[in-house]
N, C-alpha and C positions, 0 to 999 in steps of 0.2 A: 504493500500499499504506499501511497505518496502523500505527503503533507506539505503544504506551502505556508510560509510565514512572512509577514510584512517586514520583520526585522532583518530579513536577508537570509534565505536559506531554504532548502528543500530536503526532506528526509525520505529515503526509501528503505523499507524494511521487508525482509522475507525470512521465512523459516524453512529449513530444508533437512532432509534425512542426511545421515553421515556419509552416504554413498555419493552425495553431490561434492562438487569442488569446494575446498575451504579457502581457496585463494581469491575466488570471486573477482575475476577479471583484472587482476593486478598486472601492470606492465612489466617489461623486462628490466627497467631501471629499479635499482634498490631504493626503498622508501627512506625518507629522512628520519622517521621515527617509527619504531615498532615497540610497544610496551604492553605489559600485561598487568592488570590490577586483579587481585585475587578475590576482592569483595567490593562491589561498586556501591554498597549502601552508604559508606562514609563519604565517598566522592559526591554522590547525589546530595547528601546533607550539606556539604561544604558549598556546592554550586548553588543550592537553593537559598542559602543565606543571602546571596547578592542578586536574587531574582525579585525585584520589586515592581516590575511591570510585566504584563502578559506578553507583549511583543517587544522584547529587549534584545538589542544587539550586543555582542561581546567580541573582544579582540583576544586571540589566543597567541601566545608567544612560546616557542619551543627552544630549549637549550639543553646542554649537557647536564645542567643542574636540575632540570625538571620542567614542569609546565606552569605558566602563569596565565590566568584568565582575568582580564580587566573589563569592567563595565563602568560607565559614567553617564551623568545627566546634567544638562545645562551648564556645564563648566563649573558647577558648584559641589558636585558630589562624585566621588570615585571610590570604586571598591576593587580590591584584588584578592584573588584566591591563589595561594602558592601550593602547588602539588610537587613536592620534592622527589627526587628519584628513589629515596628510601621508602616511599609509599607504594612502589610498585614491585611486584614479584620479579618482573623482568623490565629492563629499560635499555634498549639498544638504539643509540643516537648516532646517525651517520650524516646529518645535514651539515652544510656549510653555513657559518654565521648563526643567526637566530631567526628562523622563518616566523612570520606573523601573518595571521589570516583572520578574517571576520566570519562570524556565523551567528545564528539565532541561538541565544542562551536557552530559551524555552525548548527548542527542538533537541538540544544536546541533553538537557535534563530528562526530557520525555523519553528519548531513546535509551539512556542509561537506565531509566526506570523499568524498561521492558526486560532487562536482564536481572532484575531483583525479584526474588521469591522469598517470602517470609520463612525464616528458619533454614534457608539454604543459601549458600555462597557459590556462585558459578563464576569462574575466572573469565574475564573479558579482555580480548586483545584490541588495542587501539593502534591504528596505523594511519600515517600521513606522509606524502600525499597519495591518493588513489589516482588512477589514469586520468581523471578529469579534475584533479585537485580536490577531491572529496576527502573528508574525514571518514575513515572506515572502522566499523566496530563489528566484532563477531564473538560469540561465545565459544569457548575452547575446553570446557570442563565436562560436557555431557557426552556419553558414549552413544546416545540414541539420536540426538538432533542437534542442529546448529542454527543459531539466529544470526543473520547478517543485517547490518544497518549502514546506510550511507548518508552522510550530511553534506549538502552542497555548501562550499565556502565562498567567500568573496574577498576582494581586496579591501582592507579597512579604509573607511571613508576619511577618517581624521586620525592624526597622531594624538595620543592621550595628553591631556594638559600636564604641564610640568609642575609638580607639587613641591619637590625639594624640601621635605620636612626637616626643620631644625628646631632644637629646643629653645624655649623662650629666654633662658638664661643659663648660668653655669650649673644649676640644679634642675633636673627635669621636673615639670609641673605634671604630675600623674597620680592617678588612684586606681585601684583595682577593686571591683565589686562583683558579687555573684551575678552571673549572666541573667538568671531569671528575674532578679530584683531590678537590674538595670532596664530590662524590657518592660516590666510592670510599671516602673516609675515613669518612663517616657510615654507609655500608653495613657497614663493617668493625667499627663500634662497637655492632652489634646485640646487646643483652641483652633478652630478653623481659620486658616490664613495667618496665624500668629507666628511669633518667633519665641524661642526659648533662651533664657539667659542662664549661663553657667558661670558660677562665682566661686572661686577658690579663696579660702581663708587659711593662712599659715598658722594663725594663733587666735582661738583654739583651732586645731586642724579640722577642717570640714569643707564640704562641697555643697552648694545649694543650686538646685535646678528651679527656675522660676518661670511660670507661664503666665501670660497676660491676655485677657479677653474681656468678657463681661464680668470682670473681677480678677483676682490674683490667686494663684496657687503656687505654693512653695513645697519642695521636697528637700529635706536636709539630710546629708550623710555626715555623721559626726564620728571621727575616727576613734576617740577615746570611749564614746558611749557604747559602741558595739563593733568590736574588732572582727566578730564573725561576719558582720554585714559588709563593712568596709575593710577588706582584707589588707590592703596596703595603701599608704598615703605618703606623698612626697611633694612639698611645696615650700619655697622660701620667699615668695612674694605674692601679693594680692593681685589676682587677675579676674577679669570679667569680660565676657564676649557673648554676643547674641547669634543664634543660628535659626534658619528657617525650620519650622517644625517638621515639614514634609521630608526634608533631607535628614534631620536627626532621627526621625521615626524609621527611615529606611535602613538605618544601621542595626536595627534589632527586630523589626517587624516580621521578617521572614526566617529567623532562626528556628529551625525545626524543634518540635516538642521533645524529640529524642535527645537533642543536644541540651535543652533547658533542664531536662530531668537529671542529667549528670551534674548540672549546676556548677560548672567550672567558673573561674573568674574571667571577667572581661576587663581588659585594661583600657582606661581612658586617659589621653595625654593631650595637652594644649601646647602647641608649638609657637614659633615666632610668628607674629601677625595674627595670632588667633586660630591658626590652622588646627582643627580637631582631628585626632586620630583615635579610632576605636578598633581594638584588636580582639578577635574571637579565636578559639582553638576548637577544632573538630577532630574527634578520633576517627581514624581510618583503619583501626585495628581489625584483624581478621574476625569474622563472625564468631561469637561465643567467648572472645577474650575480653579481659577487663582492663588492659593497659591503656592509660591515657595520661595526659599531662595537663597541668593547670599552672597559672601564674603564681599561685600561692605555694607551689612545691608539693612534695609527696611523692609516693611511688608512681613511676612513670616510664614510658618508652618514647622519648621525643621523636624517634624516627617514624612513628606511625601517626603523626599529627599533621593535619592540613592547617595552615595559617591563613586567616582571613583579616584583611585591613580595610577600614573605611577611612576616607579623608573627606572632611566637610569644611568648606570655606565659610568664614563668619560673614555676617551681614555688614555691609559698609555703614559706618557711622555718618549721620547727617552732618 
């Protein structure tokens, strides 16, 4: 079956018996990348975190270090998903330089979802480029059947805006809070068309989120009052910036419930000029394992973690 998407791309999927060819029309030239992920559930979770629009384009960059998926909106919001080579059971990179291509993020997530079965992890091979510059996916773990998927790619329309995140001073202005609490707090601050003020206080150490609309709403995280809630805090100067609510909400609104249940810490940092960086971690461990990493420390296997970063530009002052 084929599916078209306005974000740029077309997906073709078919299921075949194992007697059919498993190379599916690949040309004589060696592909730039062939990799195998043993369980796509974690990859789907990571990519879903940055899918805030139904028809959303993404730019994929390949390198010997892994895969980076970038999405952005209005020059004010950017998100990156880092899939390092350690996340893959196999990673064979033979391309020159760092190939970049655009595709529909929704089609990529939907195609990966077709390889997920509750309680069962089927290895999936990802190959680029195909004979017509497609991204090719196929299941490689079943002895009885094989699923193939092709996603049409495109030349990226624009180069991602240059964010160059730098710390606001000698000491990073940052705090770490449980992911579920951060999402709940941002959801509670919803005022249509409004902006949210984030205010850092070094003494007493605290962070205040303030929403304004037909009234004011403040949510305060006090470091000394509840260290289980505000896991870490670092600030040596008072800072305050405003951010569009719709962009701030996009940093947490699509974090899957499976990630929130694990309730790792999300790290929030304000850089020079008010650039806001929010980092999440998603476990891509094999199905049934309990290894994961969080910003607060503890038992972990960092090699099985996908890193997600959001960058939000502040509103300009009048």
